[in-house]
C-alpha positions in Angstrom: 110.9 117.9 53.9 114.0 119.0 56.1 117.2 117.7 55.9 117.8 118.4 59.4 114.9 115.7 60.5 115.7 113.2 57.9 117.6 109.9 58.5 119.6 107.9 55.8 118.3 104.5 55.3 118.2 101.4 52.8 114.7 100.7 51.5 114.1 97.0 50.8 114.8 97.8 47.1 118.3 99.0 48.1 117.7 102.4 47.2 118.8 105.1 49.4 116.0 107.1 51.2 115.6 109.6 53.5 112.7 109.6 56.5 111.1 112.4 58.2 109.3 111.4 61.0 109.0 114.5 63.3 107.7 114.6 66.9 104.0 114.3 67.4 102.2 117.8 67.3 100.0 118.3 70.3 97.1 120.6 69.6 95.8 122.8 72.4 92.1 122.1 73.7 91.0 125.3 72.7 91.8 124.4 69.2 90.2 121.4 69.6 92.9 119.1 70.8 94.6 116.2 69.7 97.9 115.0 68.1 99.1 115.4 64.6 101.5 112.6 63.4 103.7 112.6 60.3 106.0 110.2 58.4 107.5 110.4 54.8 110.3 108.4 53.3 111.6 109.9 50.2 113.8 108.1 47.5 117.2 110.2 47.5 118.2 109.7 43.8 114.2 110.9 42.5 113.2 112.8 45.1 109.9 110.4 44.7 107.9 109.9 48.1 108.0 106.0 48.6 105.7 105.8 52.0 103.7 108.6 53.7 101.4 108.7 56.4 99.6 111.8 58.2 97.1 111.4 61.2 95.1 113.7 63.3 94.7 111.4 66.6 91.8 112.7 68.8 89.8 110.4 71.4 87.6 113.1 72.2 86.2 113.4 68.6 86.4 109.9 67.8 87.1 106.5 69.7 87.3 104.3 67.1 90.3 103.3 64.7 92.6 104.2 68.0 91.1 107.7 68.0 92.6 108.8 64.4 89.6 110.9 63.3 91.6 111.5 59.9 94.3 110.1 58.1 96.2 109.5 54.9 98.4 106.9 54.0 99.5 104.5 51.1 99.8 101.8 53.1 98.6 98.6 51.4 99.6 99.4 48.4 97.3 102.5 47.4 96.6 106.0 48.6 93.8 106.3 50.7 92.2 108.5 53.3 90.9 107.4 57.3 87.5 109.4 58.0 86.1 108.3 61.2 86.9 104.9 60.9 86.2 104.8 57.1 88.8 103.9 54.7 88.2 104.9 50.9 90.7 105.3 48.2 92.2 108.4 47.0 93.9 109.5 43.9 97.2 109.6 43.7 97.7 113.6 44.4 101.3 115.1 44.6 102.6 115.1 48.2 102.3 119.0 48.5 98.7 118.8 47.8 98.2 115.6 50.1 99.9 117.4 52.6 98.1 120.7 52.2 94.4 118.7 52.0 95.1 117.1 55.3 96.1 120.5 56.9 92.9 122.0 56.0 90.8 118.7 56.6 91.9 118.5 60.5 91.5 121.9 61.4 87.9 122.1 60.0 87.1 118.8 61.8 88.8 120.4 65.0 87.2 123.7 65.0 83.8 122.5 64.6 84.1 120.2 67.3 85.4 123.2 69.5 82.5 125.1 68.6 80.0 122.2 69.2 81.7 121.6 73.0 80.9 125.4 73.5 77.3 124.9 72.4 
């Protein structure tokens, strides 16, 4: 997380947190198209990630779930993955591993879609 994009806020527990919510990233059509969304809330004192959400939105690939092709978040009290409308529990991985896994998977999906479009 970069400090320049963070905002201080009080979590419901009263602990100081930082929020990171960069602008959505639009993926060029030649790379599969779609939008990447990210939100992270981190406890300042401990550095622990409290809430996170990553999503690859592309209605051209999947129209269900508001176009969310792939997503990782810890809403509803547990870490889970969204994949073409199906939610499955995920192991509680460190943030860096979740972020890396998401990055690899959305790229694979988008590039596969580009290849199928050209066939």
